[in-house]
N, CA, C and O atoms as a MOPAC input file, in Angstrom:
PM7 MOZYME 1SCF
protein

 N     84.82300 1   -53.73100 1   118.20400 1
 C     84.81600 1   -53.07800 1   119.49700 1
 C     86.26000 1   -52.79100 1   119.91000 1
 O     87.12500 1   -53.66200 1   119.82400 1
 N     86.50100 1   -51.59000 1   120.34800 1
 C     87.80700 1   -51.20700 1   120.89200 1
 C     87.59100 1   -50.74600 1   122.32600 1
 O     86.71800 1   -49.91900 1   122.58900 1
 N     88.36700 1   -51.26600 1   123.23600 1
 C     88.31900 1   -50.83000 1   124.62900 1
 C     89.70300 1   -50.31300 1   124.98900 1
 O     90.66200 1   -51.08300 1   125.03300 1
 N     89.81100 1   -49.03300 1   125.24400 1
 C     91.08600 1   -48.44100 1   125.64400 1
 C     91.09900 1   -48.30400 1   127.15400 1
 O     90.20300 1   -47.71000 1   127.75300 1
 N     92.12600 1   -48.86300 1   127.74700 1
 C     92.22900 1   -48.85100 1   129.20700 1
 C     92.22100 1   -47.42700 1   129.74800 1
 O     91.64600 1   -47.16900 1   130.80500 1
 N     92.85300 1   -46.50900 1   129.03700 1
 C     92.94700 1   -45.12900 1   129.51100 1
 C     91.62500 1   -44.37900 1   129.38600 1
 O     91.37700 1   -43.44300 1   130.14600 1
 N     90.77100 1   -44.77400 1   128.43900 1
 C     89.50700 1   -44.08500 1   128.21600 1
 C     88.35200 1   -44.64900 1   129.04700 1
 O     87.43200 1   -43.92100 1   129.41900 1
 N     88.40900 1   -45.92000 1   129.32700 1
 C     87.28300 1   -46.59400 1   129.95600 1
 C     87.78600 1   -47.48300 1   131.08400 1
 O     88.21200 1   -48.61100 1   130.83300 1
 N     87.74500 1   -46.99600 1   132.32400 1
 C     88.20400 1   -47.84900 1   133.41900 1
 C     87.34700 1   -49.11100 1   133.48800 1
 O     86.12500 1   -49.03800 1   133.61300 1
 N     87.98700 1   -50.24200 1   133.40800 1
 C     87.28000 1   -51.51300 1   133.42300 1
 C     86.79100 1   -51.82300 1   134.83100 1
 O     87.39000 1   -51.39900 1   135.81900 1
 N     85.70100 1   -52.56300 1   134.90600 1
 C     85.19800 1   -53.02900 1   136.19800 1
 C     86.28000 1   -53.89400 1   136.84400 1
 O     86.78400 1   -54.82800 1   136.21900 1
 N     86.63100 1   -53.59200 1   138.06600 1
 C     87.67500 1   -54.35100 1   138.76500 1
 C     87.04000 1   -55.26900 1   139.80000 1
 O     86.17500 1   -54.85200 1   140.57100 1
 N     87.47800 1   -56.51300 1   139.80700 1
 C     87.00000 1   -57.51600 1   140.74400 1
 C     88.21900 1   -58.10000 1   141.45200 1
 O     89.21600 1   -58.41900 1   140.80500 1
 N     88.14600 1   -58.24100 1   142.76900 1
 C     89.21200 1   -58.89000 1   143.52300 1
 C     88.71700 1   -60.27700 1   143.90500 1
 O     87.65800 1   -60.41600 1   144.51700 1
 N     89.48900 1   -61.31400 1   143.54000 1
 C     89.11900 1   -62.65600 1   143.96400 1
 C     90.14800 1   -63.13000 1   144.99300 1
 O     91.30900 1   -63.35700 1   144.65100 1
 N     89.72500 1   -63.27900 1   146.24700 1
 C     90.64500 1   -63.56200 1   147.35700 1
 C     91.01800 1   -65.03300 1   147.49700 1
 O     90.59700 1   -65.68800 1   148.45100 1
 N     91.79200 1   -65.55300 1   146.57300 1
 C     92.24800 1   -66.94600 1   146.66200 1
 C     93.72800 1   -66.97500 1   146.97600 1
 O     94.48800 1   -66.48700 1   146.13900 1
 N     94.20800 1   -67.47800 1   148.05900 1
 C     93.45000 1   -68.09600 1   149.14900 1
 C     93.01900 1   -67.10700 1   150.23900 1
 O     92.28600 1   -67.48500 1   151.15300 1
 N     93.46800 1   -65.83700 1   150.15400 1
 C     93.11200 1   -64.84900 1   151.17500 1
 C     93.15300 1   -63.45400 1   150.55800 1
 O     93.59700 1   -63.28800 1   149.42200 1
 N     92.68900 1   -62.44800 1   151.30600 1
 C     92.66400 1   -61.07400 1   150.81000 1
 C     94.05400 1   -60.56500 1   150.42200 1
 O     94.19400 1   -59.83300 1   149.44200 1
 N     95.07700 1   -60.94700 1   151.18200 1
 C     96.42700 1   -60.44200 1   150.90300 1
 C     97.14800 1   -61.23800 1   149.82500 1
 O     98.21800 1   -60.83300 1   149.37100 1
 N     96.57500 1   -62.36500 1   149.41100 1
 C     97.14400 1   -63.18500 1   148.33300 1
 C     96.05100 1   -63.38500 1   147.29400 1
 O     95.54700 1   -64.49100 1   147.10100 1
 N     95.70100 1   -62.30500 1   146.64000 1
 C     94.52000 1   -62.30100 1   145.77600 1
 C     94.88100 1   -62.19000 1   144.30000 1
 O     96.04300 1   -62.05200 1   143.91800 1
 N     93.85500 1   -62.25500 1   143.51200 1
 C     93.94400 1   -61.93600 1   142.10100 1
 C     93.10400 1   -60.70300 1   141.86500 1
 O     92.06000 1   -60.52900 1   142.49400 1
 N     93.54300 1   -59.85700 1   140.97700 1
 C     92.79900 1   -58.64800 1   140.64800 1
 C     92.41900 1   -58.73900 1   139.17800 1
 O     93.28700 1   -58.80200 1   138.30700 1
 N     91.13700 1   -58.74400 1   138.91000 1
 C     90.65800 1   -58.93300 1   137.54700 1
 C     90.00900 1   -57.64400 1   137.04700 1
 O     89.14400 1   -57.07400 1   137.71100 1
 N     90.43400 1   -57.20000 1   135.88200 1
 C     89.81100 1   -56.06300 1   135.20700 1
 C     89.01900 1   -56.61500 1   134.03400 1
 O     89.59200 1   -57.12500 1   133.07100 1
 N     87.68700 1   -56.51000 1   134.12100 1
 C     86.79900 1   -57.05500 1   133.09800 1
 C     86.77000 1   -56.09900 1   131.91000 1
 O     86.40300 1   -54.93300 1   132.05200 1
 N     87.15500 1   -56.59200 1   130.75100 1
 C     87.21500 1   -55.79200 1   129.53300 1
 C     85.87200 1   -55.82200 1   128.80900 1
 O     85.38100 1   -54.78100 1   128.37200 1
 N     85.27800 1   -57.00300 1   128.68100 1
 C     83.98800 1   -57.14300 1   128.00200 1
 C     83.23800 1   -58.32700 1   128.59300 1
 O     83.83400 1   -59.26800 1   129.11800 1
 N     81.91700 1   -58.25500 1   128.49200 1
 C     81.05500 1   -59.30500 1   129.01300 1
 C     80.10500 1   -59.79700 1   127.92800 1
 O     80.12900 1   -59.32100 1   126.79300 1
 N     79.27200 1   -60.75700 1   128.30100 1
 C     78.24000 1   -61.26700 1   127.39000 1
 C     77.39100 1   -60.13800 1   126.82500 1
 O     77.09300 1   -60.10300 1   125.63100 1
 N     77.00700 1   -59.21800 1   127.70000 1
 C     76.14800 1   -58.10200 1   127.28500 1
 C     76.84200 1   -57.20700 1   126.25700 1
 O     76.19600 1   -56.68500 1   125.34900 1
 N     78.14600 1   -57.03300 1   126.39900 1
 C     78.89500 1   -56.18200 1   125.47200 1
 C     79.03900 1   -56.80500 1   124.08900 1
 O     79.23200 1   -56.09300 1   123.10300 1
 N     78.94500 1   -58.14000 1   124.01200 1
 C     79.22900 1   -58.84600 1   122.76100 1
 C     78.04200 1   -59.66200 1   122.25400 1
 O     78.21000 1   -60.55600 1   121.42500 1
 N     76.85400 1   -59.35600 1   122.74600 1
 C     75.64300 1   -60.07900 1   122.34900 1
 C     75.80000 1   -61.58700 1   122.51300 1
 O     75.29400 1   -62.36200 1   121.70200 1
 N     76.50100 1   -61.99700 1   123.56400 1
 C     76.64500 1   -63.41500 1   123.87900 1
 C     77.74300 1   -64.14100 1   123.12700 1
 O     77.90000 1   -65.35000 1   123.30000 1
 N     78.51200 1   -63.44200 1   122.29200 1
 C     79.57700 1   -64.10100 1   121.53300 1
 C     80.68200 1   -64.62600 1   122.45200 1
 O     81.34000 1   -65.61800 1   122.13900 1
 N     80.87700 1   -63.95300 1   123.58100 1
 C     81.81600 1   -64.44800 1   124.58800 1
 C     81.20100 1   -64.21200 1   125.95600 1
 O     80.32600 1   -63.36000 1   126.11000 1
 N     81.65300 1   -64.95900 1   126.94000 1
 C     81.13100 1   -64.78800 1   128.29700 1
 C     81.84400 1   -63.64600 1   129.01500 1
 O     81.21300 1   -62.79000 1   129.63500 1
 N     83.16600 1   -63.65400 1   128.91800 1
 C     83.94100 1   -62.59800 1   129.57500 1
 C     85.34600 1   -62.54400 1   128.99100 1
 O     85.93400 1   -63.56300 1   128.62800 1
 N     85.86100 1   -61.33400 1   128.91200 1
 C     87.23700 1   -61.08300 1   128.49900 1
 C     87.82300 1   -60.23700 1   129.61500 1
 O     87.25200 1   -59.21000 1   129.98300 1
 N     88.96000 1   -60.66000 1   130.15700 1
 C     89.51300 1   -59.95000 1   131.30900 1
 C     91.03100 1   -59.99700 1   131.32200 1
 O     91.66400 1   -60.87000 1   130.72800 1
 N     91.58600 1   -59.02000 1   132.02600 1
 C     93.02600 1   -58.98900 1   132.32600 1
 C     93.12800 1   -59.23100 1   133.81300 1
 O     92.51200 1   -58.51900 1   134.60600 1
 N     93.90500 1   -60.23300 1   134.19900 1
 C     94.04400 1   -60.55700 1   135.61500 1
 C     95.48800 1   -60.44000 1   136.05500 1
 O     96.41400 1   -60.76400 1   135.31300 1
 N     95.65700 1   -59.97100 1   137.27600 1
 C     96.96300 1   -59.92700 1   137.92500 1
 C     96.90500 1   -60.90900 1   139.08400 1
 O     96.10200 1   -60.75200 1   140.00400 1
 N     97.75800 1   -61.91900 1   139.03500 1
 C     97.85700 1   -62.89100 1   140.12100 1
 C     98.97800 1   -62.41800 1   141.04000 1
 O    100.15400 1   -62.49600 1   140.68700 1
 N     98.61100 1   -61.93200 1   142.20600 1
 C     99.61900 1   -61.47600 1   143.15900 1
 C    100.37300 1   -62.67700 1   143.71900 1
 O     99.84000 1   -63.78600 1   143.72100 1
 N    101.61100 1   -62.47800 1   144.19700 1
 C    102.35600 1   -63.60100 1   144.77900 1
 C    101.51800 1   -64.30000 1   145.85800 1
 O    100.95900 1   -63.65400 1   146.74300 1
 N    101.44600 1   -65.61500 1   145.76600 1
 C    100.67100 1   -66.40500 1   146.71400 1
 C     99.25200 1   -66.68400 1   146.26500 1
 O     98.57500 1   -67.51900 1   146.86500 1
 N     98.77600 1   -66.00200 1   145.21500 1
 C     97.41800 1   -66.22000 1   144.70800 1
 C     97.31000 1   -67.63800 1   144.16300 1
 O     98.23500 1   -68.13600 1   143.52000 1
 N     96.18200 1   -68.28300 1   144.42100 1
 C     95.98100 1   -69.64300 1   143.95400 1
 C     94.50300 1   -69.87900 1   143.67500 1
 O     93.70900 1   -69.97000 1   144.61200 1
 N     94.11900 1   -69.98000 1   142.41000 1
 C     92.74700 1   -70.29300 1   142.02700 1
 C     92.65300 1   -71.81500 1   141.96500 1
 O     93.34600 1   -72.44300 1   141.16500 1
 N     91.79900 1   -72.41600 1   142.80500 1
 C     91.76000 1   -73.87500 1   142.90700 1
 C     91.26700 1   -74.56200 1   141.63800 1
 O     90.61500 1   -73.95500 1   140.78800 1
 N     91.60200 1   -75.84800 1   141.53800 1
 C     91.16700 1   -76.68200 1   140.42200 1
 C     89.63800 1   -76.64500 1   140.32700 1
 O     88.93600 1   -76.86000 1   141.31400 1
 N     89.14000 1   -76.36900 1   139.11900 1
 C     87.70400 1   -76.31500 1   138.89900 1
 C     87.38600 1   -76.70500 1   137.46500 1
 O     88.19700 1   -76.47900 1   136.56700 1
 N     86.20000 1   -77.29400 1   137.24000 1
 C     85.81100 1   -77.71800 1   135.89000 1
 C     85.13500 1   -76.59300 1   135.11600 1
 O     84.59900 1   -75.64700 1   135.69400 1
 N     85.17400 1   -76.72000 1   133.82100 1
 C     84.41900 1   -75.84600 1   132.92000 1
 C     83.41600 1   -76.73500 1   132.20100 1
 O     83.73800 1   -77.37600 1   131.20000 1
 N     82.20000 1   -76.76300 1   132.72500 1
 C     81.17900 1   -77.64900 1   132.18400 1
 C     80.67500 1   -77.19700 1   130.81600 1
 O     80.63500 1   -77.99100 1   129.87500 1
 N     80.29100 1   -75.93100 1   130.70200 1
 C     79.66200 1   -75.43300 1   129.46900 1
 C     80.39800 1   -74.24800 1   128.87300 1
 O     79.82300 1   -73.49000 1   128.09300 1
 N     81.66200 1   -74.08000 1   129.23100 1
 C     82.44200 1   -72.96400 1   128.70500 1
 C     83.82400 1   -73.44400 1   128.29000 1
 O     84.29400 1   -74.49400 1   128.72600 1
 N     84.45800 1   -72.65700 1   127.44500 1
 C     85.85900 1   -72.85800 1   127.07500 1
 C     86.61400 1   -71.63800 1   127.59100 1
 O     86.02600 1   -70.57100 1   127.76800 1
 N     87.90600 1   -71.79200 1   127.83200 1
 C     88.66400 1   -70.64200 1   128.30500 1
 C     90.06300 1   -70.66000 1   127.69900 1
 O     90.71400 1   -71.70200 1   127.61500 1
 N     90.50400 1   -69.47700 1   127.28200 1
 C     91.83600 1   -69.30900 1   126.72600 1
 C     92.57400 1   -68.29800 1   127.60500 1
 O     92.02900 1   -67.24500 1   127.93700 1
 N     93.80700 1   -68.62000 1   127.97900 1
 C     94.64700 1   -67.72400 1   128.77200 1
 C     95.90800 1   -67.41200 1   127.98400 1
 O     96.47000 1   -68.29400 1   127.33400 1
 N     96.35500 1   -66.16700 1   128.03700 1
 C     97.63000 1   -65.77400 1   127.43700 1
 C     98.44000 1   -65.08400 1   128.52800 1
 O     98.02600 1   -64.05600 1   129.06500 1
 N     99.59500 1   -65.65500 1   128.84900 1
 C    100.47000 1   -65.05500 1   129.86100 1
 C    101.15600 1   -63.83500 1   129.24800 1
 O    101.75800 1   -63.92200 1   128.17800 1
 N    101.06000 1   -62.71200 1   129.93100 1
 C    101.65700 1   -61.46800 1   129.46200 1
 C    103.00300 1   -61.22900 1   130.13300 1
 O    103.99600 1   -60.92800 1   129.47200 1
 N    103.01900 1   -61.36800 1   131.45400 1
 C    104.27000 1   -61.17900 1   132.19800 1
 C    104.23400 1   -62.00400 1   133.46500 1
 O    103.16800 1   -62.39600 1   133.93800 1
 N    105.40400 1   -62.26200 1   134.00700 1
 C    105.49900 1   -63.07000 1   135.21300 1
 C    105.34600 1   -64.54800 1   134.90200 1
 O    105.27700 1   -64.95900 1   133.74300 1
 N    105.29500 1   -65.33000 1   135.96200 1
 C    105.18700 1   -66.78500 1   135.83700 1
 C    104.08500 1   -67.28400 1   136.75600 1
 O    103.77000 1   -66.65900 1   137.76800 1
 N    103.50000 1   -68.42400 1   136.38700 1
 C    102.44100 1   -69.02700 1   137.19200 1
 C    102.58200 1   -70.54100 1   137.12800 1
 O    103.19700 1   -71.09300 1   136.21600 1
 N    102.00700 1   -71.18000 1   138.10400 1
 C    101.89400 1   -72.63400 1   138.11300 1
 C    100.51900 1   -72.95200 1   137.55200 1
 O     99.51100 1   -72.45600 1   138.05600 1
 N    100.47000 1   -73.77200 1   136.51800 1
 C     99.20800 1   -74.06800 1   135.84600 1
 C     98.92400 1   -75.55500 1   135.92500 1
 O     99.79300 1   -76.37700 1   135.63400 1
 N     97.70900 1   -75.89900 1   136.31800 1
 C     97.26500 1   -77.28600 1   136.39800 1
 C     96.28800 1   -77.52900 1   135.26400 1
 O     95.19800 1   -76.95800 1   135.23600 1
 N     96.68700 1   -78.38100 1   134.32800 1
 C     95.87100 1   -78.73200 1   133.16700 1
 C     95.36500 1   -80.15000 1   133.35200 1
 O     96.05800 1   -81.10900 1   133.01300 1
 N     94.14500 1   -80.28900 1   133.89400 1
 C     93.55600 1   -81.61200 1   134.13300 1
 C     94.45700 1   -82.51100 1   134.96600 1
 O     94.59300 1   -83.70000 1   134.67800 1
 N     95.07100 1   -81.94500 1   136.00000 1
 C     95.90600 1   -82.72600 1   136.90900 1
 C     97.39100 1   -82.68300 1   136.59800 1
 O     98.19600 1   -83.15400 1   137.40100 1
 N     97.77500 1   -82.13100 1   135.45300 1
 C     99.19200 1   -82.03800 1   135.08100 1
 C     99.70200 1   -80.62400 1   135.37100 1
 O     99.24700 1   -79.65300 1   134.76600 1
 N    100.65600 1   -80.52400 1   136.30600 1
 C    101.21500 1   -79.23000 1   136.71900 1
 C    102.38400 1   -78.82700 1   135.82400 1
 O    103.20900 1   -79.65900 1   135.44500 1
 N    102.44100 1   -77.53600 1   135.49200 1
 C    103.56300 1   -77.00200 1   134.73200 1
 C    103.70600 1   -75.51500 1   135.03700 1
 O    102.75100 1   -74.87200 1   135.47400 1
 N    104.88500 1   -74.97700 1   134.80700 1
 C    105.10800 1   -73.54000 1   134.97300 1
 C    104.91600 1   -72.87900 1   133.61400 1
 O    105.44900 1   -73.34200 1   132.60500 1
 N    104.14200 1   -71.78200 1   133.60000 1
 C    103.89300 1   -71.02500 1   132.37200 1
 C    104.43500 1   -69.61700 1   132.54500 1
 O    104.49600 1   -69.09100 1   133.65600 1
 N    104.83400 1   -69.00400 1   131.40900 1
 C    105.40800 1   -67.66700 1   131.44900 1
 C    105.00800 1   -66.84400 1   130.24400 1
 O    104.15500 1   -67.26400 1   129.46200 1
 N    105.61200 1   -65.67800 1   130.08200 1
 C    105.23900 1   -64.74200 1   129.02300 1
 C    105.14600 1   -65.40400 1   127.64600 1
 O    106.06700 1   -66.09000 1   127.20300 1
 N    104.00400 1   -65.17800 1   126.98300 1
 C    103.78400 1   -65.72900 1   125.64800 1
 C    103.11600 1   -67.09200 1   125.63500 1
 O    102.61600 1   -67.51700 1   124.59400 1
 N    103.09500 1   -67.78900 1   126.76600 1
 C    102.45400 1   -69.10100 1   126.80400 1
 C    100.93900 1   -68.94000 1   126.72300 1
 O    100.37300 1   -67.98400 1   127.25200 1
 N    100.29000 1   -69.89800 1   126.04800 1
 C     98.84400 1   -69.89700 1   125.87700 1
 C     98.29700 1   -71.19900 1   126.44100 1
 O     98.81400 1   -72.27700 1   126.14800 1
 N     97.24900 1   -71.09600 1   127.25100 1
 C     96.60100 1   -72.26500 1   127.82100 1
 C     95.15000 1   -72.28200 1   127.34600 1
 O     94.51400 1   -71.23300 1   127.24700 1
 N     94.63000 1   -73.47000 1   127.05300 1
 C     93.27400 1   -73.61500 1   126.54000 1
 C     92.55000 1   -74.67800 1   127.35200 1
 O     93.06600 1   -75.78000 1   127.53700 1
 N     91.36800 1   -74.35600 1   127.83000 1
 C     90.53600 1   -75.29000 1   128.59000 1
 C     89.28100 1   -75.56500 1   127.77100 1
 O     88.48900 1   -74.65800 1   127.51500 1
 N     89.10300 1   -76.80900 1   127.36600 1
 C     87.89700 1   -77.19800 1   126.63400 1
 C     86.74600 1   -77.41400 1   127.61900 1
 O     86.96900 1   -77.66100 1   128.80400 1
 N     85.53300 1   -77.32000 1   127.12300 1
 C     84.36700 1   -77.64000 1   127.94600 1
 C     84.51800 1   -79.07500 1   128.45300 1
 O     84.88300 1   -79.97600 1   127.69700 1
 N     84.23300 1   -79.27400 1   129.73000 1
 C     84.36200 1   -80.59300 1   130.33900 1
 C     85.71400 1   -80.83600 1   130.98000 1
 O     85.88500 1   -81.83500 1   131.67700 1
 N     86.68500 1   -79.95100 1   130.76600 1
 C     88.00400 1   -80.10700 1   131.36600 1
 C     88.12700 1   -79.23200 1   132.61300 1
 O     87.28800 1   -78.37100 1   132.87700 1
 N     89.19800 1   -79.47800 1   133.37100 1
 C     89.45100 1   -78.72300 1   134.59900 1
 C     90.81200 1   -78.06000 1   134.54100 1
 O     91.70900 1   -78.50500 1   133.82600 1
 N     90.95300 1   -76.98100 1   135.31200 1
 C     92.23900 1   -76.30800 1   135.40100 1
 C     92.33300 1   -75.53400 1   136.70600 1
 O     91.33600 1   -75.29500 1   137.38700 1
 N     93.55100 1   -75.15200 1   137.03200 1
 C     93.84000 1   -74.28800 1   138.18500 1
 C     95.04300 1   -73.44600 1   137.80600 1
 O     95.82900 1   -73.82200 1   136.93700 1
 N     95.18100 1   -72.29400 1   138.46900 1
 C     96.34000 1   -71.44500 1   138.22100 1
 C     96.70700 1   -70.75200 1   139.52600 1
 O     95.83600 1   -70.36200 1   140.30300 1
 N     97.98300 1   -70.60800 1   139.75100 1
 C     98.43400 1   -69.93900 1   140.96200 1
 C     99.78900 1   -69.29400 1   140.73600 1
 O    100.48600 1   -69.59100 1   139.76600 1
 N    100.14200 1   -68.41300 1   141.64300 1
 C    101.42200 1   -67.71500 1   141.54000 1
 C    102.24200 1   -67.96100 1   142.80500 1
 O    102.08700 1   -67.24300 1   143.79300 1
 N    103.11800 1   -68.97400 1   142.78000 1
 C    103.97000 1   -69.24600 1   143.93500 1
 C    105.26600 1   -68.42000 1   143.91100 1
 O    106.14700 1   -68.60800 1   144.75000 1
 N    105.36600 1   -67.51400 1   142.95000 1
 C    106.59700 1   -66.75500 1   142.75300 1
 C    106.54400 1   -65.40200 1   143.47400 1
 O    105.51900 1   -65.05100 1   144.05800 1
 N    107.63600 1   -64.65200 1   143.43400 1
 C    107.73800 1   -63.39600 1   144.18100 1
 C    107.20600 1   -62.18000 1   143.43300 1
 O    106.96500 1   -61.13800 1   144.04200 1
 N    107.02000 1   -62.29900 1   142.12600 1
 C    106.53700 1   -61.18800 1   141.30400 1
 C    105.11200 1   -61.45700 1   140.83600 1
 O    104.73100 1   -62.61400 1   140.65500 1
 N    104.31200 1   -60.39800 1   140.63500 1
 C    102.96200 1   -60.59200 1   140.09300 1
 C    103.01500 1   -61.21600 1   138.69500 1
 O    103.98400 1   -61.03400 1   137.95900 1
 N    101.97100 1   -61.94200 1   138.34900 1
 C    101.82700 1   -62.52800 1   137.01700 1
 C    100.59800 1   -61.90800 1   136.36300 1
 O     99.55100 1   -61.77900 1   136.99900 1
 N    100.72200 1   -61.52500 1   135.09600 1
 C     99.61100 1   -60.90700 1   134.37100 1
 C     99.17500 1   -61.85700 1   133.26000 1
 O     99.99800 1   -62.37000 1   132.50100 1
 N     97.87100 1   -62.07900 1   133.18100 1
 C     97.31600 1   -63.00800 1   132.20400 1
 C     96.02500 1   -62.41800 1   131.62700 1
 O     95.22200 1   -61.82900 1   132.35100 1
 N     95.83900 1   -62.58800 1   130.30600 1
 C     94.55900 1   -62.24500 1   129.68600 1
 C     93.73100 1   -63.51700 1   129.61400 1
 O     94.24500 1   -64.58700 1   129.29000 1
 N     92.44000 1   -63.39200 1   129.92000 1
 C     91.52500 1   -64.53400 1   129.92100 1
 C     90.37000 1   -64.26000 1   128.97400 1
 O     89.81000 1   -63.16400 1   128.96100 1
 N     90.02600 1   -65.24700 1   128.19400 1
 C     88.87700 1   -65.16100 1   127.30500 1
 C     87.99800 1   -66.36800 1   127.59300 1
 O     88.37600 1   -67.50100 1   127.29500 1
 N     86.82400 1   -66.12800 1   128.17400 1
 C     85.88400 1   -67.19600 1   128.50600 1
 C     84.78400 1   -67.19300 1   127.45500 1
 O     84.10000 1   -66.18900 1   127.25800 1
 N     84.62000 1   -68.33600 1   126.77800 1
 C     83.70000 1   -68.45900 1   125.64900 1
 C     82.61900 1   -69.49200 1   125.91800 1
 O     82.82600 1   -70.41900 1   126.70200 1
 N     81.46000 1   -69.34100 1   125.27100 1
 C     80.45700 1   -70.40600 1   125.34200 1
 C     81.04400 1   -71.68900 1   124.76800 1
 O     81.99500 1   -71.64800 1   123.98800 1
 N     80.47400 1   -72.83500 1   125.15800 1
 C     80.95100 1   -74.12900 1   124.65700 1
 C     80.94300 1   -74.15800 1   123.13400 1
 O     81.88000 1   -74.66700 1   122.51900 1
 N     79.89100 1   -73.61400 1   122.51900 1
 C     79.81800 1   -73.51200 1   121.05900 1
 C     79.55700 1   -72.05600 1   120.72700 1
 O     78.63200 1   -71.45800 1   121.27800 1
 N     80.34100 1   -71.47700 1   119.84900 1
 C     80.13600 1   -70.07100 1   119.49400 1
 C     78.71000 1   -69.79900 1   119.02200 1
 O     78.10600 1   -70.62700 1   118.34000 1
 N     78.18700 1   -68.65500 1   119.38100 1
 C     76.83700 1   -68.25600 1   118.99300 1
 C     76.72700 1   -68.21900 1   117.46700 1
 O     77.58900 1   -67.66600 1   116.78300 1
 N     75.66100 1   -68.81200 1   116.95200 1
 C     75.40800 1   -68.75300 1   115.51300 1
 C     76.22600 1   -69.72500 1   114.68800 1
 O     76.21800 1   -69.64900 1   113.45900 1
 N     76.94300 1   -70.65100 1   115.34800 1
 C     77.69500 1   -71.64800 1   114.59200 1
 C     77.40900 1   -73.01800 1   115.17600 1
 O     76.96600 1   -73.14400 1   116.31700 1
 N     77.66600 1   -74.03000 1   114.38500 1
 C     77.72600 1   -75.37300 1   114.92900 1
 C     79.13800 1   -75.86400 1   114.64100 1
 O     79.90600 1   -75.16900 1   113.97600 1
 N     79.48900 1   -77.03000 1   115.12200 1
 C     80.86600 1   -77.50200 1   114.96500 1
 C     81.29000 1   -77.55100 1   113.50400 1
 O     82.43100 1   -77.22200 1   113.18100 1
 N     80.37500 1   -77.96400 1   112.60400 1
 C     80.71700 1   -78.03400 1   111.18600 1
 C     81.02900 1   -76.67100 1   110.60800 1
 O     82.01000 1   -76.51200 1   109.88100 1
 N     80.21100 1   -75.69300 1   110.92200 1
 C     80.45300 1   -74.34800 1   110.40300 1
 C     81.75300 1   -73.77700 1   110.94900 1
 O     82.52700 1   -73.16400 1   110.21400 1
 N     81.99000 1   -73.98000 1   112.23200 1
 C     83.21200 1   -73.44300 1   112.83400 1
 C     84.44000 1   -74.08200 1   112.19300 1
 O     85.43500 1   -73.40000 1   111.95000 1
 N     84.37900 1   -75.39200 1   111.91600 1
 C     85.50700 1   -76.06300 1   111.28300 1
 C     85.76400 1   -75.52200 1   109.88900 1
 O     86.91800 1   -75.34600 1   109.49600 1
 N     84.69500 1   -75.25200 1   109.12800 1
 C     84.84800 1   -74.71400 1   107.78800 1
 C     85.46900 1   -73.32000 1   107.79700 1
 O     86.10000 1   -72.90200 1   106.82600 1
 N     85.27900 1   -72.60000 1   108.92100 1
 C     85.82700 1   -71.26200 1   109.03100 1
 C     87.29600 1   -71.30300 1   109.47100 1
 O     87.93000 1   -70.25500 1   109.59000 1
 N     87.83400 1   -72.48100 1   109.70900 1
 C     89.23400 1   -72.60600 1   110.10500 1
 C     89.45000 1   -72.71100 1   111.59100 1
 O     90.59400 1   -72.71800 1   112.04600 1
 N     88.37800 1   -72.79200 1   112.36900 1
 C     88.51900 1   -72.92900 1   113.81400 1
 C     88.48600 1   -74.40100 1   114.18300 1
 O     87.65400 1   -75.14400 1   113.66300 1
 N     89.34800 1   -74.82700 1   115.04700 1
 C     89.32600 1   -76.18400 1   115.55800 1
 C     88.72500 1   -76.16100 1   116.94600 1
 O     89.44800 1   -76.03800 1   117.93400 1
 N     87.43700 1   -76.27600 1   117.03200 1
 C     86.73000 1   -76.15900 1   118.31500 1
 C     86.33700 1   -77.53400 1   118.79700 1
 O     85.73100 1   -77.66500 1   119.86100 1

């Protein structure tokens, strides 16, 4: 699957954390329906200055974030750190995370939300394929 931003305007969602003027803007690239359940959602998000997504658990999903530009404050199960371009964050099922932008410039991050176990695999098969899930 190829999704070109210029050819196919992605569905845009605004998440107002903590308010409308300090929001995140998410462009959904692909969903469960687009990938026959192989992933839950793939999105590009812009965290505007002041945006703060509160700490929350991922019970039955995994999530991978890749910072593209800007900086963000990232909470990994209670441990705060600053992340920037090229940094990758991974949330396993059962773990919690939060992300916010206390800085003056927008931060851009790609998000990949996956089922706890990939469709059509079990942990043994995924390990044999070279994935450490």
